[in-house]
PyMOL CGO cylinders between C-alpha atoms (Angstrom):
from pymol import cmd
from pymol.cgo import CYLINDER

trace = [
    CYLINDER, 0.12, 0.16, -0.25, 0.79, 3.79, -0.87, 0.3, 1, 1, 1, 1, 1, 1,
    CYLINDER, 0.79, 3.79, -0.87, 0.13, 7.21, 0.93, 0.3, 1, 1, 1, 1, 1, 1,
    CYLINDER, 0.13, 7.21, 0.93, -0.01, 10.56, -0.72, 0.3, 1, 1, 1, 1, 1, 1,
    CYLINDER, -0.01, 10.56, -0.72, -0.39, 13.41, 0.71, 0.3, 1, 1, 1, 1, 1, 1,
    CYLINDER, -0.39, 13.41, 0.71, -2.57, 15.98, -0.05, 0.3, 1, 1, 1, 1, 1, 1,
    CYLINDER, -2.57, 15.98, -0.05, -3.25, 20.33, 0.39, 0.3, 1, 1, 1, 1, 1, 1,
    CYLINDER, -3.25, 20.33, 0.39, -5.70, 22.71, -0.61, 0.3, 1, 1, 1, 1, 1, 1,
    CYLINDER, -5.70, 22.71, -0.61, -8.60, 21.37, 1.22, 0.3, 1, 1, 1, 1, 1, 1,
    CYLINDER, -8.60, 21.37, 1.22, -10.87, 23.39, 3.63, 0.3, 1, 1, 1, 1, 1, 1,
    CYLINDER, -10.87, 23.39, 3.63, -9.21, 22.56, 6.99, 0.3, 1, 1, 1, 1, 1, 1,
    CYLINDER, -9.21, 22.56, 6.99, -11.99, 24.27, 8.97, 0.3, 1, 1, 1, 1, 1, 1,
    CYLINDER, -11.99, 24.27, 8.97, -14.70, 22.72, 7.78, 0.3, 1, 1, 1, 1, 1, 1,
    CYLINDER, -14.70, 22.72, 7.78, -13.12, 19.34, 7.58, 0.3, 1, 1, 1, 1, 1, 1,
    CYLINDER, -13.12, 19.34, 7.58, -12.13, 20.44, 11.25, 0.3, 1, 1, 1, 1, 1, 1,
    CYLINDER, -12.13, 20.44, 11.25, -16.09, 21.16, 12.07, 0.3, 1, 1, 1, 1, 1, 1,
    CYLINDER, -16.09, 21.16, 12.07, -16.94, 17.55, 10.79, 0.3, 1, 1, 1, 1, 1, 1,
    CYLINDER, -16.94, 17.55, 10.79, -15.01, 15.51, 12.72, 0.3, 1, 1, 1, 1, 1, 1,
    CYLINDER, -15.01, 15.51, 12.72, -15.04, 17.35, 16.12, 0.3, 1, 1, 1, 1, 1, 1,
    CYLINDER, -15.04, 17.35, 16.12, -11.26, 18.15, 16.10, 0.3, 1, 1, 1, 1, 1, 1,
    CYLINDER, -11.26, 18.15, 16.10, -11.37, 21.30, 17.86, 0.3, 1, 1, 1, 1, 1, 1,
    CYLINDER, -11.37, 21.30, 17.86, -13.01, 19.70, 20.59, 0.3, 1, 1, 1, 1, 1, 1,
    CYLINDER, -13.01, 19.70, 20.59, -9.90, 17.44, 21.42, 0.3, 1, 1, 1, 1, 1, 1,
    CYLINDER, -9.90, 17.44, 21.42, -7.65, 19.82, 20.98, 0.3, 1, 1, 1, 1, 1, 1,
    CYLINDER, -7.65, 19.82, 20.98, -6.56, 18.77, 17.22, 0.3, 1, 1, 1, 1, 1, 1,
    CYLINDER, -6.56, 18.77, 17.22, -6.73, 20.61, 14.39, 0.3, 1, 1, 1, 1, 1, 1,
    CYLINDER, -6.73, 20.61, 14.39, -5.97, 19.12, 10.23, 0.3, 1, 1, 1, 1, 1, 1,
    CYLINDER, -5.97, 19.12, 10.23, -3.01, 19.93, 8.26, 0.3, 1, 1, 1, 1, 1, 1,
    CYLINDER, -3.01, 19.93, 8.26, -3.34, 17.54, 5.52, 0.3, 1, 1, 1, 1, 1, 1,
    CYLINDER, -3.34, 17.54, 5.52, -5.37, 14.97, 3.69, 0.3, 1, 1, 1, 1, 1, 1,
    CYLINDER, -5.37, 14.97, 3.69, -3.73, 11.12, 3.19, 0.3, 1, 1, 1, 1, 1, 1,
    CYLINDER, -3.73, 11.12, 3.19, -5.00, 9.38, 0.61, 0.3, 1, 1, 1, 1, 1, 1,
    CYLINDER, -5.00, 9.38, 0.61, -3.71, 5.47, 1.12, 0.3, 1, 1, 1, 1, 1, 1,
    CYLINDER, -3.71, 5.47, 1.12, -3.99, 2.74, -2.00, 0.3, 1, 1, 1, 1, 1, 1,
    CYLINDER, -3.99, 2.74, -2.00, -1.91, 0.70, -4.41, 0.3, 1, 1, 1, 1, 1, 1,
    CYLINDER, -1.91, 0.70, -4.41, 0.48, 1.99, -6.30, 0.3, 1, 1, 1, 1, 1, 1,
    CYLINDER, 0.48, 1.99, -6.30, 0.39, 1.35, -9.86, 0.3, 1, 1, 1, 1, 1, 1,
    CYLINDER, 0.39, 1.35, -9.86, 3.56, -0.29, -10.99, 0.3, 1, 1, 1, 1, 1, 1,
    CYLINDER, 3.56, -0.29, -10.99, 4.03, 0.11, -14.37, 0.3, 1, 1, 1, 1, 1, 1,
    CYLINDER, 4.03, 0.11, -14.37, 3.94, 3.81, -14.28, 0.3, 1, 1, 1, 1, 1, 1,
    CYLINDER, 3.94, 3.81, -14.28, 5.49, 4.45, -10.45, 0.3, 1, 1, 1, 1, 1, 1,
    CYLINDER, 5.49, 4.45, -10.45, 8.62, 6.15, -11.17, 0.3, 1, 1, 1, 1, 1, 1,
    CYLINDER, 8.62, 6.15, -11.17, 9.24, 6.29, -7.32, 0.3, 1, 1, 1, 1, 1, 1,
    CYLINDER, 9.24, 6.29, -7.32, 9.32, 2.45, -6.76, 0.3, 1, 1, 1, 1, 1, 1,
    CYLINDER, 9.32, 2.45, -6.76, 13.11, 2.24, -7.05, 0.3, 1, 1, 1, 1, 1, 1,
    CYLINDER, 13.11, 2.24, -7.05, 13.55, 5.27, -4.57, 0.3, 1, 1, 1, 1, 1, 1,
    CYLINDER, 13.55, 5.27, -4.57, 14.97, 4.70, -1.36, 0.3, 1, 1, 1, 1, 1, 1,
    CYLINDER, 14.97, 4.70, -1.36, 11.68, 4.61, 0.96, 0.3, 1, 1, 1, 1, 1, 1,
    CYLINDER, 11.68, 4.61, 0.96, 11.66, 5.53, 4.50, 0.3, 1, 1, 1, 1, 1, 1,
    CYLINDER, 11.66, 5.53, 4.50, 9.56, 3.47, 6.98, 0.3, 1, 1, 1, 1, 1, 1,
    CYLINDER, 9.56, 3.47, 6.98, 8.10, 4.83, 9.86, 0.3, 1, 1, 1, 1, 1, 1,
    CYLINDER, 8.10, 4.83, 9.86, 6.00, 2.92, 13.00, 0.3, 1, 1, 1, 1, 1, 1,
    CYLINDER, 6.00, 2.92, 13.00, 2.42, 3.23, 12.43, 0.3, 1, 1, 1, 1, 1, 1,
    CYLINDER, 2.42, 3.23, 12.43, 2.08, 4.60, 15.94, 0.3, 1, 1, 1, 1, 1, 1,
    CYLINDER, 2.08, 4.60, 15.94, 4.13, 7.42, 15.07, 0.3, 1, 1, 1, 1, 1, 1,
    CYLINDER, 4.13, 7.42, 15.07, 2.27, 8.54, 12.19, 0.3, 1, 1, 1, 1, 1, 1,
    CYLINDER, 2.27, 8.54, 12.19, -1.38, 8.05, 13.30, 0.3, 1, 1, 1, 1, 1, 1,
    CYLINDER, -1.38, 8.05, 13.30, -3.56, 9.14, 16.19, 0.3, 1, 1, 1, 1, 1, 1,
    CYLINDER, -3.56, 9.14, 16.19, -6.73, 7.25, 16.87, 0.3, 1, 1, 1, 1, 1, 1,
    CYLINDER, -6.73, 7.25, 16.87, -9.55, 9.64, 17.66, 0.3, 1, 1, 1, 1, 1, 1,
    CYLINDER, -9.55, 9.64, 17.66, -11.93, 7.63, 19.89, 0.3, 1, 1, 1, 1, 1, 1,
]
cmd.load_cgo(trace, "trace")
């Protein structure tokens, strides 16, 4: 699986929708997660840096 960060969204509207202000959080980007197109992925051969999931994700439950 791959992930791509995205900018250019209405952060205030997303924060309100997810109730982030009540949790003292705010959004700064969106992250699309999916499968790569290996035939057309020029990044495929680049060295990847992998971080533990716990460093990247905050559970909002």
